[in-house]
N, C-alpha and C positions, 0 to 999 in steps of 0.2 A: 105601875111597874117598880119593883123593890130593887135596892141598890144592887144586891146579887145577881137580880135578871140580868142587868143593865151590864154588867162586868163580863157575862156568859159569852155575847158574841165576840167581845173583843179577844178573850181568850181564846175561841175557837179560831179567830182570826191569825193571831200570833202561832197558834202551835201549828197550823197549816204553811206558814211562812218558814219556819225553823225546820219543817220537814222537806219542804221543795228546796231550801240551800242545802240542806243535808243530802237530799238526794243528789244535786246536781254537782256536790263536791264529790259524793261517792262516784256520781259518773265519770267525772274527769280520772279519779283515782284508776277507776277500773278499764277505760277508754284504752290505754297504751296496751298493757298487756292482752285486751281482748283483741285488739288490732294486729300485734304481733302475732298471736295464736293464728288469727287467720291468715294474713299475708306473708309472716315469717320475719316482717322487720316493723322496725317501731317509725314514728313519725319522723323523727332526728336522723335515722340511717336512711327512711327514703329522700329525704331533702339532701342528704351528703350525695346519696348517688345521682342524685338528679344534676347537684350541681358538679361532680365529677363527670356526666355524661356531658353536660354541656362545655366544659373546658376541653375534654376530649374531641367533641364535634368541631369545635373552633381550630384546633389543629390538624383538621382533615379538611380535603376538599374534592370538590368533583366539578368540571367542566365539559361543555362541550364547545366546538369551534372550527375553524378552517387552519389548517397546519400553513403558516406563511414562511417560515424559515427552518430549515433542518443543519444544525451545525454537529455534524456527527465527528468531529475531531474533538470538540470540548463536550460534546453530549447535551447540547442544548436545542430543545423545541420550541420554536416560537409558534403560538396560537392567538388567531383572533378570535377573542371569547364572544360566544353567542350566547349561552346561558351558564348559570354556574350555582353551586351552593351559596347561602348566606355568607359562609367564612370568607368568600372573596367576592363578594356582590358588586366591590368598588372596581373591580378588573373587567366587567361587564362591557363590550362594545369596544374594547382597547385590546392591543396585543400584547400577550405576557410572556416573558421568558420563562420556561420550565426546565428544570434539570432533570434528565432522565438517569435515574438510578442504574448502576450497572446489573442490579438484578432484578430490574423492571420485566416484565411480561408485555410484548408487544403483538397483539394480534390483529388478524385480519381474515374472518371467514375462517375457514380450518387451519390457516396458517398460525400456530402459536408459538412458534422461535424465532420471530422476526428481529432484525435490530435496527436501531434507530436511523441507519442508511436505507433501510427500506420504506422508511414513512414517505409517501409521496407528497411534494409541496401540492398546496391546494387541495389537499384530502380532507374531509370530514372527520374529526377524530371527537372521541370522549377519553379524558384523563380523569384519573383519580390517583391520589398522593396523599403526602404530608405537607404541613406548613411549619417551617421551624425560622424564627427569625427574620418573619416577613419574606421569606424565599420559598418557592414551591417546587417541589421535587417529586417527580413522577414514579409510581411503583407498577402502574397498569396503563396500558396504551391501547384502545380499541380502534382501529380503523373501520370506519362505518362506511364510508365512499369514497373512493379515489379520485374524483372530481367533484368535490364538496360545491365549487363555485357554477359548475355546467356553464363553464365561459361558451361563447359562440366564437368560432374559428379556431386556427391552429396556434392556439398560443403555447408557447415553452416557458417553463422555469427548471432551470439547472444550477447546479452546485457543484463546486470541484477545484481543482489544482489548475493554474495556467500553466501551460507548456512551452507555449510561444506568445510573442508580441509583436504584430506586425504595424504598419502605419495606419490600417484602415481596419484592423480585425485583431483576432487573438485566437489561441487554440487550448480549448478545454478539456482537461482530462474527467470525465463526468463520475461523480461521486452520488448524488443525488438528482433525482428528475421527478416531474409531475407525470399523471398518468399518460398523457397523448405521448410521451417521449421516453417513458421509462426504458425503452430497448436500448436507448443511447447510453446506460449506465455501464460504466467501463472502458465507453470508447472515447475517443478524441473527437471533438467538435470544433469546427470552425464557428465563430460568433463574428458576424460582421456589425462594426461599431461606425453610426452616421451621426450627423450634425445634430441629430434631436436626441440621441443617446445620451443620459446621465450618468454619470461615473462617480460614486461617493468613496470616501475612506474616512470614516469616523464623521464628523461634523463638516468636513471640509469635499466641495466637489474638486476632483484632479482630471487631468488630461490621461489620453490612452498611454503615451508616454511615461507616465508616472506608474503605470502598472507593470509589476516586474514578473519573470518566472519565479515559480513556487508560490505565488500570492494564490491563497484561498479567496473564492468570490462566490457570488451568488449573481446569476444574471435571468434577467426576464424579457421576453420579447414575442415577436411573432415569427413565424416562418411561410415565407414568401417564396414560392417555386424552389421549394426545399433547401432554401438559404435561411438560415437564423439569424435575424435581424434583431439587436439588443435595443430595448426600450431604456433599460436601467441596469445597472452593474453596482454591486454592493463589493467593495474589497475588505476583507475582514483585518483588522489589525492585529499584527503578532505581536508577542511579548518581547522586549528587548532583551535578550542573553547576552551575557557578558559585559554589560555596560560598566560596571566597575572596573574590570581588567582594561577594558579600552581607554576609561579614562586615566589610568594608572601609567598604560604605556604612553599616552598623548601626553602626559606630564613629564613622564620620564625622559621622553625625546624634547619637551621643551626645555627642561633643565639642561639635555645636555647641548642643545644649542646655544643657550645662554652662556654656558660654560665656555662652549669653542669660540663664542663673541668676544668673549671677555680676554681669551686668550693672544684671539688675533689682534684686539687692540692693543693689549701689553706689549705685544712684538712690534707692532708699530711704533708706539712710542718708543721702544730702546732702541730702534733702528733711528729714529728721529734724533733723539739724543746722540747717537753717537755721530750721526752725521755733523752736529751742530759742533761739537768737540774737534771732529777734524778740521771743519773751514775755521775755529778758533786757533787750532795749532799752525795753521799754514800761515795764516796770516799774523802771527807773531814773528816766525822765521824770516817772513817779507820784511818785516819791519828792523 
């Protein structure tokens, strides 16, 4: 084999390698325009869209669960979460408070214009909405079953405003009710309080005598011989209104009392001095 014949195979290998490299580079150069022509988007645009979509999904939620509390006054629905999207997976099997937007759609069957007060306690609901700063706001609520727990016996769950408080019972003006006693909405219901009834306000357990007229409460219990007997009553905490004005009035009253006390002390001291001077004068005359 001559020298030139030995170089020929090497030259062929080198040429093939260069062609492959050039072809690969050319392929990469033409890949983006070809993909955009086919899909209408480049790789970077697709990636940006997917990232934006992921962020959007994080700001939305859907869940299914049981409505455990309905606060119509503050538009808060509390749900025991059974299942949810991954955006709120940490709330599964826990009770989640959900703000209900004023424009939220609340639907049950053919009824599509319901209000939050129409959501029965213990009903199974499907809720969807938005997440903002860690808070859930519902924009759509679907009432799937009015009695999602399918409890045995005549149990009740009522919410409303206290009209009267007695020694062993209270009268509740009902605003919300579970399916079994939904006909009591808008009526006054007497709720029996027994030794086993737990009454809570915030983190404290209180007595029936601590419950006041116009308090908003949630009561659950059993119906025995048409008598509503509560097992638990939760008293809602109202925001203190006019606290600053009350403090100012109290401070003004305290200042007035202190001023009057000082005046009285001054008058007493003056009288004492006058009496002392009179005694000294009489003593001098006698001498």
